N, C-alpha and C positions, 0 to 999 in steps of 0.2 A: 418134029418138036412144036406144040402149040404155041398159039400168041402170049400163053402164060407163063413160056417155061424158056429160058434165055441160059445158054453158057457160054465162055469163054476159057480159052487156055493161055494161063501166064505162069512162067518159074520163078519168075522174080520182080517184086515191087516195093518201092519207095515205102517208108513207113507214111509218108504224107497222102500216098497213092491209095493206100491199104485204107487209112480213115475215110477217104472218100468214098473207096469202094463200099465200106461198111453204114456209111452215112445214106446209099443210095438202094440199100437192101441187099447187098450182096452178100453170099457166104464164100466158102470152097473148100474143098477134100485135097489134099494136096495141092496140084496146081490147076486142078480143075475148079472155076469160079462158075456161080449159079444162082438163081433166083426162081421162085414160081410161087403161084399164089392159091394154088388148089392141092391138095393131098387126099389120097384115096387111103382111107385106113380101116379095115375089119368093115368093107360094105358100105362105109360114110366117107362123102367128098366134103372136107374138110377147107376151112379158109383159112392161109397161111397168115399169120403176122410177127413180121420180123421184128423184134424187143432190141431196146436200149436204155440202161440205165443212166441218169444224169448222176454222177457220184457224189458232188457237193449236196443232194437232196435224199442220199440215201442214208437210213438209220436201219437198223434190221428190229424184226417185230418181236413180239413176245415169245413166238415160237421159235424163232430162227434162233433168238437168246440162249432158249432151251437147246437147242440142237448144239450151239457153240460150247454150252456148258457140259452135255454129254459127252461133248468128244477132248474134254480138255488133256484127257491122259494121252494122247494121239500126239505124234511130231511130226509135222509139214517141213520139207524141204522144198526149193526152188532153183534150177538147172535147165542147161539147154536139153530140149529133147531129145534122148537118144532110145530106140527099138531096140529093148534088151530081151534075155530069155524072161525075166521076171515081169515084164510087161505084157508078153505074148502070153505065160502062163494067166494071168487076172484077168486078161481078155477071152482067152477059153471059157473061164468061169463065169463072167459078166455076161456073155451071150448066150447064155443058157436061161437065162430070166426070160427071155422073149419069145412068145409064141409066135407074131408075125415080124414082117422086115427082119429077120434074124439078121445083124452083120456078119459078113462073110471074114474078113479079115481086120486086123489094125490099120494095115496099109490102104484099105479103101477110105481113112479118113486122112491119114499125114503120109506124105511123100517117102515112098521106100529108101530114097538117095536125099539126104543131107535133110531131116525134116527138121530140123533146129533151122533152119534157114529157108527152106523154100513152102510157098511163093516170099515170105516173111520171117523176121526173127519169131522164134516158137519157143516157147517154156512150159515145162511141165512142173507141176505141182505135185508131188509124191508125198503120199500120207501113211505114216508106220505106226503099226502096234508095234511095240518094242519092234525086234528086228526083221518085222512080218508089214508087207505093202497091203494095204488095204484099200487104198484109193488111189487114181491119179487123175487129173484134170490139165488137159492141153490146153494152152493160153497163147494167143497169138499180140505179139506187141507192136503198136504201130506209135506215132509222134503222139497223139496226145487222147490215143484210146484203145483196149483191150477188145478180144473177142474169143471166145469160149470156141474150139473145135471139138472136144469130144472129152468127154467124162465116162469113169467107170471105177466100179469099186465091187470088192468081196462079195457077193451073195451072202455069204454066213453072216454080214456085220450090216445085214440089213436095217436092224434097228436103232443104227446110228443116225440114218438118215444122213448119208454119205454124200449122196447127189446135191443135196443142200448145202451141207457141211461144207464142200468144195465149190460151191459158187459163194459163200462166204470168203472163203480164203481168196478166191480169184478178185474181190470186191477189193479185200485188203491190200492184194499187191500189186493193184492198177492204182488204189490211191497214193501207195508208196513210190509208184512210177510219176506221178504228178498228171495223171490221163483226167479229162473230163468227162469221158465215156466209157462205160463197158456193154459190151453185145454181148447177153447170154444166148442168142441163138433163136430159133424160131419156135414159138407156140402156134395153137389156133384159136380163132374166135370163139368156135363150140371147143365145147369139153374134148380134152386131150389127154394122153399120157404126160405132156409137157406144162398141164395146168403148174406145177409147182413154181414154174419160171415169172408166173404172174403174179407171184406176192412179193415181188419185190419193190420195197419203196425207193420213190423216183423214175419209175417208170414210164416209156412213152413206146406207142406203137408206130411202125410204117406207116404211113399213107400212100396206100399205091399210086395215088393220082398227085404222089409228090411230099416230100416234107413227113415233120413226127409230131405227133399229138398224143393227148394223155389217153388213156387205155377207156376206148371208148367216145373219143373225141371226134370221131367222124362226124361230117355234115350228112 
């Protein structure tokens, strides 16, 4: 493990503790917490930038409003996370979108035991077209913040921009919970597949020297 990669194991954390960990740039998959500063992607050494949105300052952009309008015919449901056959079937379709860093299993991101509780409260935003599941977004809930763990969608519905749409749903859910911040995960300072996360109003980047700054605001 390099000086820029940190890990620890935690099976249960109080909501206030989760808020503190997210504020320090930590993320988790199941009970494994991690933070790291570099990512080797397709031969490029990229700089990781943890992100968060100050919810009071968020307003959807014109393009995000178009995404929401495009998906008005869909139905969203929120409930405790459960890994069922419907979820695993969608994951298998979703993972075929990737050429590199192909995920192996949904259990790599969510605890196979009590995923709605380990290491904290986790909800799923399920999106349906009629009776068919077309997207799922897994959202951790802390005391005054939420954090996205993983998101997936049916590749046959790519024209809907469901990755962006489920982020908008997560922002709405976070506001209804009375949260101050929403953490959409990591992006990169350089161009990367996660650039869509950089287009959220109210965005801040974690400065690895400590604290949060507006994008590009480091000294």
